[in-house]
N, C-alpha and C positions, 0 to 999 in steps of 0.2 A: 685249487685243491679241493678235493671231493674227500669229505669225514663223515660221509653215512654210514651206518652202521645198523643190524638187525637184530632183532631179539623173537625168538622164537616165529620167526618169519615174518615178523612186523617191521617195516623201517621206521628208522628215525632220522632226521637230517643229520644230527652230529650225536655224539652220545652222552649228552648233558641233559636232563632233567630233575625236577625237585623229585624228594623224598616224602612219604607217606607222613606225617607228622607236623611241622609249623606250617601255618596259612597255606592251607589247602581245604580249609571244613566248609567254608561257606560258598555260597556261588561267586559273590565279589572275590573270595581270595581266588578261586578256580577262573574266573575270568582273566584276573591280571596274568596270571601264569597262561592260559592261551594267548593273550596278546605277546607276552613277553619272549625274547629267544630260547625259551626251553624248547627241549626238542619232542617232548611228549607233556600230557597231563596226568599228574598220579594224584589221585582223589584219596582224600582221607580214611583210614582203615574204616569200615563200617560193621556196625553189628545188627542184632535185630529190631533194636527201638534205640533211640538217641541216650546219650551218656554225657553225665557232666563234669566237669573238671572236679581234679582233685582239690584240696585246700592247699592255701597258699599258706606259707611259699612252698612251690612246687617246680620251682627251675632257677638256676644259677650257672653263670657263667665267667669265665676269664679268657686270656688270651690264649692258654693251651688244653682248657678244658670245658666241659657243659656237663651239669648233674639234672636230669628232671626224673618227675613223679608225675605223667599228665593223667595218667586216669584214663587214657584213650577217649576222649570227648569227640562226639560224632553227633550227625544229625539224624542216624539211623537210614538203613540200606534204601528203604525205596527213596528217600528222598535222593540219593546218588546215583540211583538209576536214571530217575528223572533227569538230574544234572547231567548225566553221561549221553543222553540224546541231544541234549541242546549245547556240548562242547563239541560235536562235531562239527560243527559250524568252524572251527580253527584250524581244520584239516591236520593235524597232527595225533599221535595215538594216546587213544586215553586209555587209563589203566585203573584197575579196582581193585580196593585193596579190602578181605573178609578177615573180619576174627568171629568171635563164638562168646560174645556179652551178651547177656540179656541188658535189660534197663537195672536189674537187680544183681543181687549177690549170687543168684542162679544161672548158672554156664552150661548148656546143652551142647553138644558136638555136632547134634542133629542143625544145628543154625548154621553151620557151614554150610548144608546141603542146601537149603532153602535159599540161603543168600546167595550161593554160587549160582544156583538154578535160575536166578531171576535176572541175573548179571547174563546168561549164555542164553536166556529166552528173548529178552526183547530191551533190550540197553543199547547204548552207543560206544561200549567199551572196545578194546582190541585184546587187553591181556586180566586175565583174573591172578591175581596175588592172592597167596591163602596163606595169613599172619599166624604161623605155629611159635611163634618167638615172643609175643606180647609179655612183657616181666611185671603188669600188673595186677596178676590174680593173686591175691595173699594165700587163697585156700586151695593153691593147686599148683603142681610145678609148670612152668613153659612147656607145651605139648612136643616139641621139637627137642627134651631133653628125655624121653621118654617114647623109645624108639617102637615100641608096642602099640600105644595109643597114635604116634604119628602115622604109624603104618595105616591105620583102622583111618583116620581122618582121610589120607590120600585116596585107601580106597575109595570111601564114599563119593569124594567130589570127581577122583579122576576119570568115573566113569559118563560124568555128565559132558562129556566132549561135544564142544562146538567152537569155544573159543580156547586158544591157550593156555594152560593154567602152570602157575609156578609156587613157588615155596618162599617166605620169608624165612629166616632160620635167624636164631641165637650167634653167637661167638662159640666154637669148641676150643676146648684148652688141652686136647690129648689127641694124637693120631687115632687110636683106637675108637672116640667120638665119630669123627669124621668119617671114617670106615663104614662105622656103623649105619650112619645116617646115607650114606652114600650107597649099600645095599638095599636099604628101604627104597629110595628113589629108583633105581634100577630096576626095580621091582613093577614100577608102575611106569610104562613109557608115553603116556600121554601128561606127565610132570615135563615142562619144556623147558623151564627157565627156575633160577635161581637167584633169589635177592639177600645179599649176606652182607654186612653182619649186622643186627639191630643193637642195642646199646649193650655194653659190660654190665651187668646186672647187680645187685645187693652191693653198692660201692657205698663207702660214708665219707664224706667233708666235713672238716670240721673249721670253722670260725675260731680262731684261736685269740682274737681280741674280745669277742662276746664270751668264748666260751661257750659254744654251743652248736648244732649240727646246723647247717645250709639251711635244709630241705624238712619239710613235715611230716609228708606222708609217709605211710609204708614202716612205720619205724626208724624214720630218717633214710630210708636205704634209695638211692637213687641208679636211675641207668647213666653211664658216663660216655662219655663222647670227645670229639674232636682229637686233637696231636697224640695223648695220650692213648689212645687206643688205635691207631692207623696201624702199627705193627703186627696187629691181633687182625686185624682185618685184612690185612696181605697175606698173612699166613693162610686164614679160613679161605682166599680165593682161591691160591696158589694150591692148597689140599684139595678142593673140589677138583680141580682142572687135573691133577694129577688121578686122581680116582677115576671122572667121570669123563675126561677128555671131550670130544666134539656130541657124547648125546645129549648135551644139558646146556644150555648160554645163560652167563651169570651177570647180575646187575650187581655192581658195588654200590652199597649204599650208604651217605653219611662221610663224614671226617674230610669230606673235599673242601680247598680253600682256594687253590691253586691250581695253572694247569700242571704243576709236576705231578698232582695227586692221580689227575685223568690220565696221563702218560704212565706211571707206575702201574695203576690198576689194568689199565688194558694190557700192558706187557705180560701182566701175571694172569692173562684171560678172562679177566671182566670184557665183555661186549658194552657195555654202558656203566654209567655212574650215575647216583641220584645224589644232589647233596640237599642238606637240611639247614645245618647250623650257621652256615655262611648265606644262607638263603633269608634267615630269619633275622641275621645283620643288617646284610646288605639288600633286601628286597627282592624285586626281579632283575636289579641291573647286574645281579651276581651272575646270573646263566651268560647274557654279553660278556661280563669282562674275562668271565673263565672260558670262555668259547674262541673270543680275540686271542688271548694268550697264548692257547694250545695251538691254534692255527699259527700263531708267529712262532713258536719252537719248533713246530713240523716241519715249516720253510727252511728254520736254521739247520735242521737236522736232513735237508733234501727230499723227506718225506713228501707223498703227493696226496696219500690215503692212508686212512688208518688200517688196512690190508698190509701196508709195508712195514707193520712194526707188533699188531696185535698177537698174542700167544707167541712172542718170540725171545722171553725172556732168557740170556744166556745162561746156560749150565756151569758150573765151575767144577 
């Protein structure tokens, strides 16, 4: 069975690798991913300067949902450019993720240019993801919800052409918004892939027993993930497929916990999936488990490759 896939011309042995978020911050984290059955190595979204964690409690999960407000802790982009060179030894694709935070409350969109240029010039990465969807900026809306700002940022980084560039997007809840973002994307042919979706933001969950919210940062509002978010993610992947067709590859991120999630998202036109919450729960064993389940299901359906079913969701 051949379950290889490609994203922006980069070959992955199978469609399952880690999401930027949990357990991909330190060298030790990334080394474990490199040794695992993950098909790629996604590094932590990185900023110009290192960032610390939000105050606790900042994360909570149940079997059906997870809620977080982490504040994008990372070691700074220059550390990850160094890491990426060493990660080449694992002989699997390496993906960088870029955000626009400095170490303070000041954010400058030119951060995107400086960091992206560093990964383009002298690093071991194969793909560069521009994170327009970080929900942790108190003083600014997410960039991907401001289509003019998003257009400007994409214009700044898309000309830095050497390694393929993609966009990490938030969830959109109205067809007018996916249509507006698709029009922006199509203006920039150097954008080769999308990663969607990030957490559903501004969600509040209460502990009724304690009569208090379950997380502290950002006024108790956090990013919602896991089962509750999967239908929103499916809809976003399908909507962008209908708008972009074969011009852009899509990586679906998060909310994968079994083979059925991988299968359904590839049916909807994702080329690969990233796993986050289940990776934080099961660690590196999650990649092998889901890959094995996925292969067993394809064998049951008499499929011999992803090409047999990818993009082939039946129309009613």
